C-alpha positions as CSV (number, residue, x, y, z in Angstrom):
1,M,-6.5,37.7,43.5
2,A,-4.7,34.6,42.6
3,A,-7.6,32.6,41.7
4,F,-8.3,35.7,39.2
5,S,-5.0,35.7,37.3
6,K,-5.3,32.1,36.6
7,Y,-9.0,32.5,35.7
8,V,-7.4,35.5,33.2
9,T,-4.6,32.7,31.7
10,A,-7.6,30.3,31.2
11,T,-9.3,33.0,29.3
12,N,-6.4,34.3,27.4
13,S,-5.3,30.7,26.7
14,S,-8.9,29.4,25.2
15,V,-8.6,33.0,23.2
16,A,-5.4,32.3,22.1
17,G,-6.6,28.8,21.0
18,G,-9.6,30.1,18.6
19,V,-7.3,32.8,17.4
20,L,-4.7,29.8,15.9
21,L,-7.3,27.7,14.4
22,L,-8.5,30.7,12.6
23,L,-5.3,31.4,11.4
24,Y,-5.1,27.8,10.5
25,L,-7.9,28.1,8.1
26,L,-7.1,31.3,6.7
27,R,-3.8,30.0,6.1
28,R,-5.5,27.0,4.2
29,R,-7.9,28.6,2.7
30,R,-5.1,30.9,0.7
31,R,-2.9,28.5,-0.2
32,S,-5.6,26.2,-2.2
33,G,-6.1,29.8,-3.6
34,R,-2.5,29.8,-4.4
35,A,-2.3,26.0,-6.0
36,D,-6.0,26.8,-8.2
37,G,-3.8,29.4,-10.0
38,R,-1.0,27.1,-10.8
39,K,-3.0,24.9,-12.7
40,G,-2.3,24.0,-15.2
41,G,1.4,25.4,-14.9
42,S,4.7,23.1,-15.7
43,D,4.6,21.5,-12.2
44,P,4.8,18.1,-12.6
45,V,1.2,16.2,-11.4
46,L,1.8,12.5,-10.6
47,N,-1.6,10.3,-9.5
48,S,-3.7,13.2,-9.6
49,E,-7.2,12.6,-8.3
50,K,-9.9,13.1,-11.0
51,D,-12.5,14.3,-8.3
52,G,-13.0,14.7,-4.4
53,K,-14.4,11.8,-4.0
54,K,-11.3,10.0,-3.1
55,D,-10.0,11.9,-0.9
56,R,-13.5,11.0,1.3
57,A,-12.2,9.9,5.2
58,A,-14.1,11.0,7.5
59,V,-15.5,8.9,10.8
60,D,-18.7,7.9,9.8
61,R,-21.1,4.8,7.9
62,V,-18.8,4.1,4.9
63,F,-15.8,4.4,7.1
64,F,-17.1,1.6,9.3
65,I,-18.4,-0.4,6.8
66,R,-14.9,0.1,5.5
67,I,-13.3,-1.1,8.1
68,F,-15.1,-4.0,8.5
69,Q,-14.1,-5.5,5.2
70,I,-10.7,-5.4,5.8
71,L,-11.5,-6.7,9.4
72,R,-12.9,-9.9,7.9
73,I,-9.5,-10.3,6.1
74,M,-7.7,-10.2,9.4
75,V,-9.3,-11.6,11.7
76,P,-11.0,-14.6,8.8
77,R,-12.7,-17.0,11.7
78,F,-13.8,-17.1,14.8
79,F,-11.7,-19.5,15.9
80,C,-8.0,-18.3,14.9
81,M,-5.0,-16.9,16.7
82,E,-6.1,-13.5,15.5
83,T,-8.8,-13.9,17.8
84,G,-7.4,-15.0,20.2
85,Y,-5.0,-12.7,20.6
86,L,-7.8,-9.9,21.0
87,V,-9.3,-12.0,23.6
88,F,-5.7,-12.1,25.3
89,I,-5.4,-8.3,25.0
90,A,-8.9,-7.5,26.7
91,A,-8.1,-9.9,29.5
92,M,-4.8,-8.2,30.3
93,L,-7.1,-4.7,30.1
94,V,-9.3,-6.0,32.3
95,A,-5.8,-7.4,34.8
96,R,-4.4,-3.6,34.4
97,T,-7.5,-1.7,35.0
98,Y,-7.7,-4.0,38.5
99,C,-3.9,-3.1,39.4
100,D,-4.4,0.1,39.0
101,V,-7.1,-0.3,41.2
102,W,-5.9,-2.4,43.3
103,M,-2.2,0.8,43.4
104,I,-4.7,3.7,44.0
105,Q,-6.0,1.2,47.2
106,N,-3.1,0.6,48.4
107,G,-1.0,3.8,47.7
108,T,-3.4,5.8,49.8
109,M,-3.3,2.6,52.6
110,I,0.5,3.8,52.4
111,E,-0.1,7.6,53.1
112,S,-3.0,7.2,55.7
113,A,-0.3,5.1,57.4
114,I,2.6,7.0,57.3
115,I,0.0,10.6,58.2
116,G,-1.2,8.3,61.4
117,R,2.4,7.6,62.1
118,S,1.8,3.5,61.9
119,T,5.2,1.9,61.2
120,K,3.2,-1.6,61.8
121,D,0.8,-0.6,59.2
122,F,3.4,0.8,57.0
123,K,5.2,-2.3,56.7
124,I,2.6,-4.3,56.1
125,F,0.9,-2.3,53.1
126,L,4.8,-1.6,51.3
127,F,5.3,-5.2,51.6
128,S,2.1,-6.1,49.5
129,F,2.8,-3.6,46.9
130,M,6.7,-5.1,46.9
131,K,4.9,-8.6,46.4
132,F,2.5,-7.4,43.8
133,M,5.0,-5.6,41.9
134,P,6.3,-9.1,39.7
135,V,2.5,-9.7,38.9
136,I,1.9,-5.8,37.8
137,A,4.5,-5.6,35.7
138,L,4.0,-8.7,34.2
139,V,0.3,-7.9,33.4
140,N,2.1,-4.6,31.4
141,N,4.5,-6.7,29.5
142,F,2.4,-9.2,28.3
143,L,-0.1,-6.6,27.2
144,K,2.5,-4.8,25.1
145,L,3.2,-8.6,24.3
146,G,-0.1,-9.4,22.7
147,L,-0.3,-5.4,21.1
148,N,2.7,-6.2,19.2
149,E,2.2,-9.4,18.0
150,L,-1.3,-8.6,16.8
151,K,-0.1,-5.3,15.1
152,L,2.5,-8.0,13.4
153,R,-0.7,-10.8,12.2
154,F,-2.6,-8.4,11.0
155,R,-0.4,-7.3,8.5
156,E,0.8,-10.6,8.4
157,R,-2.9,-11.6,7.2
158,L,-3.5,-8.0,5.1
159,T,-0.1,-8.1,3.0
160,K,-0.9,-11.6,2.1
161,S,-4.3,-10.9,0.7
162,L,-3.2,-8.4,-1.0
163,Y,-0.3,-9.9,-2.7
164,D,-2.4,-12.8,-3.6
165,Q,-4.6,-10.5,-5.4
166,Y,-1.8,-8.1,-6.3
167,L,0.5,-11.2,-8.0
168,Q,-2.8,-12.9,-9.8
169,G,-2.0,-13.4,-13.3
170,F,-0.4,-9.9,-14.9
171,T,-2.7,-7.5,-12.4
172,Y,0.7,-5.9,-11.3
173,Y,1.3,-5.3,-14.5
174,K,-1.8,-3.8,-14.9
175,M,-1.7,-1.7,-12.5
176,G,1.1,0.4,-13.4
177,N,0.4,0.6,-17.2
178,L,-3.2,0.2,-18.1
179,D,-5.0,1.1,-14.8
180,N,-4.1,5.2,-13.6
181,R,-6.3,5.4,-10.4
182,I,-2.7,4.2,-8.5
183,A,0.7,5.3,-9.1
184,N,2.6,4.4,-5.5
185,A,1.4,0.4,-5.6
186,D,4.2,-0.6,-3.7
187,Q,4.0,2.3,-1.0
188,L,0.5,1.1,-0.2
189,L,1.4,-2.5,-0.1
190,T,3.9,-1.5,2.5
191,Q,4.3,1.5,4.4
192,D,0.5,2.1,4.5
193,V,-0.8,-1.5,5.6
194,E,1.6,-1.6,8.4
195,R,0.7,1.9,9.6
196,F,-3.3,0.5,9.1
197,C,-2.7,-2.4,11.0
198,N,-1.0,-0.9,13.7
199,S,-3.3,2.2,13.8
200,V,-6.5,-0.2,14.4
201,V,-4.6,-2.3,17.5
202,D,-3.7,0.6,19.1
203,L,-7.3,2.5,18.5
204,Y,-8.4,-1.6,20.4
205,S,-6.1,-0.7,23.0
206,N,-6.8,3.0,23.5
207,L,-11.0,2.7,23.2
208,S,-11.4,-0.8,25.7
209,K,-8.7,0.7,28.4
210,P,-10.2,3.7,28.6
211,L,-13.8,1.4,28.7
212,L,-13.0,-0.5,31.2
213,D,-11.6,1.9,33.3
214,I,-14.7,4.1,33.4
215,G,-17.2,1.3,33.9
216,L,-15.1,0.0,36.8
217,Y,-14.7,3.4,38.5
218,I,-18.2,4.2,38.3
219,F,-19.1,1.5,39.9
220,K,-16.6,2.1,42.8
221,L,-17.5,6.1,42.6
222,T,-21.5,5.2,42.8
223,S,-21.0,3.7,46.1
224,A,-18.3,6.6,47.3
225,I,-19.8,10.1,46.4
226,G,-23.2,8.6,44.6
227,A,-24.0,8.3,41.7
228,Q,-24.4,12.3,39.9
229,G,-20.7,13.3,40.3
230,P,-20.1,10.3,37.4
231,G,-23.3,11.0,35.7
232,I,-21.6,14.5,35.4
233,M,-18.7,13.5,33.9
234,M,-20.2,11.1,31.4
235,A,-22.8,13.8,30.0
236,Y,-19.2,16.4,29.7
237,L,-17.7,13.4,27.5
238,L,-20.8,13.7,25.7
239,I,-20.2,17.2,24.5
240,S,-16.7,17.5,24.6
241,G,-16.6,14.4,22.3
242,L,-19.1,15.6,20.1
243,F,-17.4,19.5,19.8
244,L,-13.9,17.8,19.2
245,T,-14.9,15.3,16.7
246,R,-16.1,18.2,14.6
247,L,-12.8,20.2,14.9
248,R,-11.3,16.8,13.9
249,R,-12.6,16.2,10.2
250,P,-10.3,17.7,8.5
251,I,-7.6,15.4,9.4
252,G,-8.7,12.0,7.2
253,K,-7.8,14.2,4.4
254,M,-5.0,15.8,5.1
255,T,-3.6,12.1,6.3
256,V,-5.0,10.2,2.6
257,A,-3.4,13.4,1.1
258,E,0.0,13.2,2.9
259,Q,0.5,9.7,1.7
260,R,-0.6,10.4,-1.7
261,Y,2.6,12.8,-1.5
262,E,4.9,10.5,0.5
263,G,4.1,8.2,-2.4
264,E,4.6,10.6,-5.4
265,Y,7.7,11.8,-3.6
266,R,8.9,8.0,-2.9
267,Y,7.9,7.3,-6.9
268,V,10.1,10.6,-8.5
269,N,13.3,8.8,-6.6
270,S,12.5,5.3,-7.8
271,R,12.4,6.9,-11.0
272,L,15.8,8.6,-10.9
273,I,17.4,5.6,-10.1
274,T,15.4,3.3,-12.3
275,N,16.6,5.6,-15.8
276,S,19.9,6.5,-14.1
277,E,21.9,5.7,-17.1
278,E,19.4,7.6,-19.7
279,I,19.9,10.4,-17.2
280,A,23.0,10.7,-17.1
281,F,23.6,10.4,-20.7
282,Y,21.1,13.8,-21.0
283,N,23.0,15.5,-18.5
284,G,19.6,15.8,-17.1
285,N,20.5,16.2,-13.5
286,R,19.9,19.1,-13.4
287,R,16.0,18.9,-14.5
288,E,15.8,15.9,-12.2
289,K,16.6,17.8,-9.5
290,Q,14.2,19.8,-10.4
291,T,11.3,17.8,-10.8
292,I,12.3,16.0,-7.2
293,H,12.2,19.5,-6.0
294,T,9.0,20.4,-6.8
295,T,7.9,17.3,-5.3
296,F,9.2,17.3,-1.9
297,K,8.1,20.9,-2.0
298,K,4.5,20.0,-2.1
299,L,5.0,17.2,0.6
300,V,7.0,19.4,2.9
301,D,4.0,22.8,2.5
302,H,1.0,20.3,3.5
303,L,3.2,18.8,6.4
304,H,3.5,22.1,7.6
305,N,0.2,22.2,7.1
306,F,-0.8,19.3,9.2
307,I,1.7,20.6,11.5
308,F,0.6,23.5,12.4
309,F,-3.2,22.2,12.4
310,R,-1.9,19.4,14.9
311,F,-0.6,22.3,16.5
312,S,-3.3,23.6,16.4
313,M,-6.0,20.7,17.7
314,G,-3.6,19.9,20.4
315,F,-4.1,22.8,22.8
316,V,-7.6,22.7,21.9
317,D,-7.0,18.5,23.2
318,S,-5.3,19.7,25.9
319,M,-7.8,22.1,26.6
320,I,-10.9,20.3,26.8
321,A,-9.8,16.3,26.7
322,K,-7.2,16.8,29.9
323,Y,-7.3,19.9,32.2
324,L,-10.8,21.0,31.4
325,A,-11.7,16.9,32.2
326,T,-9.8,17.4,35.6
327,V,-11.0,20.8,36.8
328,V,-14.6,19.3,36.6
329,G,-13.4,15.9,37.9
330,Y,-12.3,18.2,41.1
331,L,-15.4,20.0,41.0
332,V,-17.4,16.7,41.1
333,V,-15.4,15.5,44.0
334,S,-15.6,17.7,45.9
335,R,-18.9,18.5,46.2
336,P,-19.6,15.5,49.6
337,F,-16.5,16.5,51.2
338,L,-17.9,20.4,51.1
339,N,-21.3,19.9,51.7
340,L,-20.9,19.8,55.1
341,S,-24.3,18.0,56.0
342,H,-23.5,15.0,53.2
343,P,-24.8,12.3,55.1
344,Q,-22.0,10.2,54.6
345,H,-19.3,12.3,56.2
346,L,-21.4,13.5,59.5
347,H,-19.8,11.0,61.7
348,S,-16.3,10.2,59.9
349,T,-13.1,11.0,61.9
350,H,-10.8,13.6,59.8
351,S,-8.9,10.7,59.0
352,E,-11.0,8.3,57.5
353,L,-12.2,11.9,55.2
354,L,-8.5,12.1,54.0
355,E,-8.5,8.4,53.4
356,N,-12.5,8.6,51.5
357,Y,-11.0,12.0,49.5
358,Y,-7.5,10.5,48.2
359,Q,-10.0,7.1,47.2
360,S,-12.3,9.2,45.4
361,G,-10.0,11.9,44.1
362,R,-7.9,9.2,42.9
363,M,-10.8,7.3,41.3
364,L,-12.5,10.3,40.0
365,L,-9.7,11.6,38.6
366,R,-8.2,8.3,36.8
367,M,-11.9,8.3,35.1
368,S,-11.5,11.8,34.0
369,Q,-8.2,10.7,32.1
370,A,-9.9,7.8,31.0
371,L,-12.7,10.4,29.2
372,G,-9.8,12.1,27.8
373,R,-8.5,9.3,26.2
374,I,-12.0,8.2,24.7
375,V,-12.4,11.8,24.0
376,L,-8.5,12.1,22.3
377,A,-9.2,8.6,20.4
378,G,-11.8,10.2,18.0
379,R,-8.6,11.7,16.6
380,D,-7.2,8.3,16.5
381,M,-9.9,6.9,14.7
382,T,-10.2,10.1,11.9
383,R,-6.6,9.6,11.2
384,L,-7.4,5.8,10.7
385,S,-9.9,6.8,8.5
386,G,-7.4,8.3,5.8
387,F,-5.6,5.1,6.2
388,T,-8.6,2.9,6.0
389,T,-9.6,4.9,2.3
390,R,-5.6,4.7,1.0
391,I,-6.5,0.3,1.9
392,T,-10.0,0.7,0.6
393,E,-9.4,2.2,-2.5
394,L,-6.4,-0.3,-3.4
395,M,-8.5,-3.4,-2.9
396,K,-11.2,-1.6,-5.2
397,V,-8.6,-1.3,-7.8
398,L,-6.9,-5.1,-7.5
399,K,-10.8,-6.3,-7.7
400,E,-11.6,-4.5,-10.4
401,L,-8.1,-5.2,-12.3
402,N,-8.3,-8.7,-11.5
403,A,-12.1,-8.7,-13.4
404,G,-10.7,-7.4,-16.5
405,K,-11.9,-3.8,-15.6
406,Y,-9.3,-0.6,-15.8
407,E,-9.8,3.1,-15.4
408,R,-7.0,4.9,-18.0
409,T,-7.5,8.9,-19.4
410,M,-8.4,7.8,-23.3
411,V,-7.4,9.7,-25.8
412,S,-9.7,11.9,-28.3
413,Q,-10.4,10.3,-31.6
414,H,-10.7,12.7,-34.0
415,E,-11.7,11.2,-37.5
416,K,-11.7,12.8,-40.5
417,E,-15.0,14.1,-41.5
418,S,-16.1,11.9,-44.2
419,D,-19.1,9.9,-45.3
420,T,-17.2,6.2,-46.0
421,T,-15.5,6.7,-42.8
422,E,-16.9,5.0,-40.1
423,K,-15.9,6.0,-36.5
424,L,-14.6,2.8,-34.8
425,V,-15.8,2.6,-31.3
426,L,-13.5,1.5,-28.8
427,V,-14.4,-1.0,-25.5
428,P,-11.6,-2.3,-23.9
429,G,-12.2,-6.3,-23.6
430,S,-14.8,-6.1,-26.3
431,G,-13.0,-8.7,-28.1
432,Q,-12.5,-12.4,-28.2
433,V,-9.6,-14.6,-27.4
434,I,-9.7,-18.3,-28.4
435,N,-7.0,-20.6,-26.8
436,K,-6.1,-23.2,-29.5
437,D,-2.6,-24.4,-30.0
438,N,-0.3,-24.2,-32.7
439,I,-1.8,-21.3,-34.0
440,I,-1.8,-17.6,-34.0
441,K,-4.4,-15.9,-35.9
442,F,-5.7,-12.2,-35.8
443,D,-9.6,-12.0,-37.4
444,H,-10.4,-8.1,-37.7
445,T,-8.8,-6.8,-34.6
446,P,-7.9,-3.6,-34.0
447,L,-4.2,-3.0,-32.7
448,A,-5.1,-0.1,-30.3
449,T,-2.7,1.0,-26.8
450,P,-4.6,0.9,-23.6
451,N,-5.3,4.4,-23.6
452,G,-7.0,4.2,-27.2
453,D,-4.8,4.9,-29.4
454,I,-5.5,3.6,-32.6
455,L,-2.9,1.6,-34.3
456,I,-3.8,-0.7,-37.3
457,K,-7.9,-0.5,-37.2
458,D,-8.7,-3.8,-38.7
459,L,-5.9,-6.5,-38.2
460,T,-6.0,-9.9,-40.0
461,F,-3.5,-12.5,-40.2
462,E,-2.7,-16.2,-39.7
463,V,0.9,-18.3,-38.7
464,K,0.6,-21.8,-38.2
465,S,3.1,-23.4,-35.8
466,G,6.2,-24.5,-38.1
467,T,6.2,-21.1,-39.5
468,N,8.7,-17.7,-38.5
469,V,7.3,-14.2,-39.3
470,L,10.0,-11.8,-39.2
471,V,7.9,-8.3,-37.9
472,C,9.6,-4.7,-39.1
473,G,8.8,-1.3,-39.3
474,P,9.8,2.2,-38.3
475,N,9.5,3.0,-34.0
476,G,6.4,3.2,-32.9
477,C,4.5,1.7,-35.5
478,G,3.3,-0.7,-32.9
479,K,5.2,-3.7,-32.9
480,S,5.5,-3.8,-29.5
481,S,1.8,-3.3,-28.8
482,L,1.1,-7.1,-31.0
483,F,3.1,-8.4,-28.7
484,R,1.5,-7.2,-25.7
485,V,-2.0,-8.4,-27.1
486,L,-0.7,-11.7,-27.9
487,G,0.7,-11.9,-24.5
488,E,-2.7,-10.6,-23.6
489,L,-1.4,-7.9,-21.2
490,W,-3.3,-5.1,-23.3
491,P,-7.2,-5.6,-23.8
492,L,-8.4,-7.0,-27.1
493,F,-10.5,-3.7,-28.4
494,G,-12.7,-6.0,-30.6
495,G,-12.1,-8.9,-32.8
496,N,-10.5,-12.8,-32.2
497,L,-7.8,-13.4,-31.3
498,T,-6.7,-17.3,-31.9
499,K,-4.0,-18.5,-30.1
500,P,-2.7,-21.0,-27.8
501,E,-2.8,-21.0,-23.8
502,R,-0.5,-18.4,-22.1
503,G,2.5,-20.7,-20.9
504,K,3.0,-22.0,-24.8
505,L,4.4,-18.0,-25.9
506,F,7.4,-17.6,-24.3
507,Y,9.1,-13.6,-24.6
508,V,12.3,-12.9,-24.8
509,P,12.9,-9.1,-24.6
510,Q,16.3,-6.9,-26.3
511,R,17.1,-6.8,-21.8
512,P,16.4,-10.2,-20.6
513,Y,15.2,-10.2,-16.6
514,M,17.7,-12.0,-14.3
515,T,16.1,-13.3,-11.3
516,L,17.6,-13.1,-7.4
517,G,18.9,-16.8,-7.2
518,T,20.9,-19.2,-8.4
519,L,22.7,-19.7,-11.6
520,R,20.1,-23.0,-11.8
521,D,17.6,-20.2,-11.2
522,Q,18.1,-18.3,-14.3
523,V,18.2,-21.1,-16.6
524,I,14.5,-22.5,-15.3
525,Y,12.9,-19.1,-14.2
526,P,10.2,-18.6,-14.1
527,D,10.0,-22.7,-13.0
528,T,11.1,-23.3,-8.9
529,N,13.3,-27.0,-8.8
530,E,10.4,-29.4,-7.7
531,E,8.9,-28.1,-11.2
532,Q,12.2,-29.0,-12.9
533,R,12.7,-31.7,-11.3
534,R,8.8,-32.7,-12.1
535,K,9.7,-31.7,-15.7
536,G,11.8,-34.4,-15.5
537,I,15.0,-32.4,-16.9
538,S,17.8,-32.7,-15.8
539,D,20.9,-30.6,-14.7
540,Q,23.0,-32.5,-17.7
541,V,20.2,-31.2,-20.2
542,L,20.5,-27.7,-18.1
543,K,24.4,-28.0,-19.2
544,E,23.7,-28.4,-22.7
545,Y,21.3,-25.7,-23.2
546,L,24.6,-23.2,-21.6
547,D,26.8,-25.2,-24.1
548,N,24.1,-24.2,-27.0
549,V,24.0,-20.4,-26.6
550,Q,28.2,-20.5,-25.4
551,L,27.7,-20.0,-21.8
552,G,29.0,-23.4,-20.6
553,H,32.1,-21.7,-19.0
554,I,29.6,-20.2,-16.4
555,L,28.7,-23.4,-14.9
556,D,32.6,-24.2,-15.1
557,R,33.8,-21.3,-13.6
558,E,30.8,-20.6,-11.1
559,G,31.0,-24.6,-10.0
560,T,28.0,-25.6,-9.0
561,W,24.6,-24.4,-10.0
562,D,23.5,-23.7,-6.4
563,T,25.7,-21.0,-6.8
564,V,24.0,-17.5,-5.8
565,Q,25.1,-14.6,-7.3
566,D,23.9,-10.7,-8.6
567,W,23.3,-11.7,-12.2
568,M,22.1,-8.2,-13.7
569,D,25.9,-7.4,-12.7
570,V,28.3,-10.8,-13.5
571,L,26.6,-11.3,-16.7
572,S,27.5,-9.2,-19.5
573,G,24.7,-7.7,-21.9
574,G,25.6,-10.7,-24.3
575,E,25.9,-13.0,-21.7
576,K,22.4,-12.1,-20.5
577,Q,20.6,-12.5,-24.2
578,R,21.9,-16.2,-24.4
579,M,21.2,-16.9,-21.2
580,A,17.6,-15.7,-22.3
581,M,18.0,-18.3,-25.2
582,A,18.9,-21.2,-23.1
583,R,16.1,-20.2,-20.9
584,L,13.8,-20.6,-24.2
585,F,15.0,-23.8,-24.9
586,Y,14.4,-25.5,-21.1
587,H,10.4,-24.3,-21.3
588,K,10.2,-25.3,-25.6
589,P,7.1,-23.2,-26.0
590,Q,5.1,-23.6,-29.5
591,F,6.2,-19.8,-30.4
592,A,8.2,-17.3,-28.8
593,I,8.6,-13.7,-29.4
594,L,12.0,-12.7,-29.6
595,D,12.6,-8.1,-29.7
596,E,15.9,-7.6,-30.8
597,C,16.7,-9.9,-28.5
598,T,20.2,-10.8,-30.2
599,S,21.5,-7.5,-30.6
600,A,24.3,-8.3,-28.6
601,V,25.4,-11.9,-29.9
602,S,27.4,-12.8,-32.5
603,V,26.3,-13.5,-36.1
604,D,27.5,-17.0,-36.1
605,V,26.0,-17.9,-32.8
606,E,22.7,-16.5,-33.7
607,D,22.8,-18.1,-36.9
608,F,23.4,-21.3,-34.5
609,I,20.3,-20.5,-31.8
610,Y,17.8,-19.6,-35.1
611,S,18.3,-22.9,-36.4
612,H,18.0,-24.7,-33.3
613,C,14.8,-23.3,-32.7
614,R,13.2,-24.3,-35.6
615,T,15.3,-28.2,-34.8
616,V,13.2,-28.5,-31.5
617,G,10.0,-27.2,-33.2
618,I,9.9,-23.0,-31.8
619,S,7.8,-21.4,-34.1
620,L,9.3,-17.0,-34.0
621,F,7.8,-13.8,-33.8
622,T,11.3,-11.8,-34.5
623,V,12.2,-8.2,-34.5
624,S,14.9,-7.2,-35.7
625,H,17.0,-5.2,-38.0
626,R,20.4,-7.8,-38.7
627,K,20.0,-8.9,-42.7
628,S,21.0,-11.9,-41.7
629,L,18.0,-13.1,-39.8
630,W,15.4,-12.8,-43.5
631,K,16.9,-16.0,-44.2
632,H,15.3,-18.1,-40.9
633,H,12.0,-16.8,-41.8
634,E,8.7,-17.5,-44.4
635,Y,6.9,-14.6,-43.6
636,Y,7.1,-10.8,-42.7
637,L,4.8,-8.4,-41.1
638,H,5.6,-4.6,-42.0
639,M,4.4,-1.8,-40.1
640,D,4.3,1.7,-41.9
641,G,3.8,4.0,-38.5
642,R,0.4,5.2,-40.5
643,G,-2.1,2.5,-39.8
644,N,-1.5,0.4,-42.8
645,Y,0.6,-3.3,-42.1
646,E,1.7,-5.7,-44.8
647,F,2.0,-9.6,-44.5
648,K,3.0,-11.5,-47.3
649,P,6.0,-14.7,-47.9
650,I,9.1,-14.1,-47.4
651,T,10.8,-14.7,-51.4
652,D,14.2,-14.5,-52.9
653,E,13.4,-10.8,-54.2
654,T,12.4,-10.2,-50.9
655,V,15.3,-10.8,-48.8
656,E,17.4,-9.4,-52.1
657,F,15.1,-5.8,-51.6
658,G,15.7,-5.6,-47.5
659,S,19.4,-6.7,-48.0
């Protein structure tokens, strides 16, 4: 009756698991239907996927190709520290397996001595166990040490490789401003890389140890109960593994979605911090709260689904990979002992039968647990496929950006219907950049944004060193776009651009960037101390640069060039602008782009700065609305914001008109 009751309970449990899975699928379908109904609403959508290919995350041929490509980065050579740790971990896993077998045999001997009331044998085997305790503890902790070190070394290799590509040229700028495939690169480079490396090492451990256990226990059990028992267990592994792998397919896709929603949530929070002042002026806290709550709700809803699915799969995993595997193990180990005619036990005493049963039973139990761990490792592998998809996508985008390719939603070009109007076809990177000193020349170059919005169809003008140009026009006319093309931040959509190399152009923005570091670092940025010494510029010359912009008092106040401060807060707006000009004097480029960079500086200091630039031979492109600056320039470039421009010399009449 009790057995029947247990059978009914097990049957009810299996039915409950099936019902839970059915409920999950229905719930998922209903949620996706609601999501489709909301398309086109006002909810903010960040990093939206253009197709379903990005979400592909399954344990298949593509997954193994991807993981092999990443492993080549994390293990670059056959003889390296990572390979050494892999071998060390394998050795510790073998040692741990032998320790487990020895503990089973020694434990059985201790129990046999207790049941046989042999004080002498009990003391011998107990003392033997005590002798081996330090060895077993050392093996276990060496294994943990190796796993943790390997995780860290994998993360170090992969992180350095990704940052080498991310910080190559202007790739970091292009990813956020030209390409819209990845909106949360910070999470991919930090959190996802760490999780990927941890998952790879854990999977290596979780697969290697059970495989070693199975091989050793099959060898031991074959001699004890025959080959049929281990064969049945292996067949069970194959069948249950295929079944559970089929059920776990959604895990990879759900992992990708989870990381994407986490990235969106981090992104909207970082935007709030970055733009806190503007939002505060607008009293936009309620609107930003709505945006954050909407983004967070998407994450929470997905996590609820994921938790419910893991709960359902955990129930099925436990039933199939743990408890049912144990039942199969009991059935297998009992056959030789319940069969009275079995040749192995015809002449065995009760004590020998008991000892053989304990050893065989425990080995088979460990083997069934090892089989269960391998089956459950499929779950970890499916989750790893999600992280692999994310890392592979990042590597692909970085590679394409470094090769000059990017993907972005392009605006529709509506040309006027006219026989004289020729449709302008924009191809990013189709223009030619020619490096030549002491000249900037636009030759029939379209000025367009990365998404294909045309600002000026045909821009042509030439400026040589020694000539200063004042750039003017309404907001949105293309002034900043012109400078981004000059700095090669934006692609050239046609024509030719002749200019000096990047290092001979210098950009000074309205809100200068103050780096983390010393006072010296603020003046010489982006140079280092070694590069300053290589250029032969002494600290006394740096002091002259500060004096030229009336910042010598900062060095007197701080006392040394090596003082570290939060310079973004320590310096006022005008001091930061003057520090940027001191930085300009240090680098002495051929051309400098001054983008409203003296708006917080007094007129007399501004006048000295422009005069000093002419003295040291720095030619200027200036964006400013100050009338006092016209006298420091020879030409002006005026853009009207409707696709037209003028490039003309500045005359007395022009200055008078500008005044």
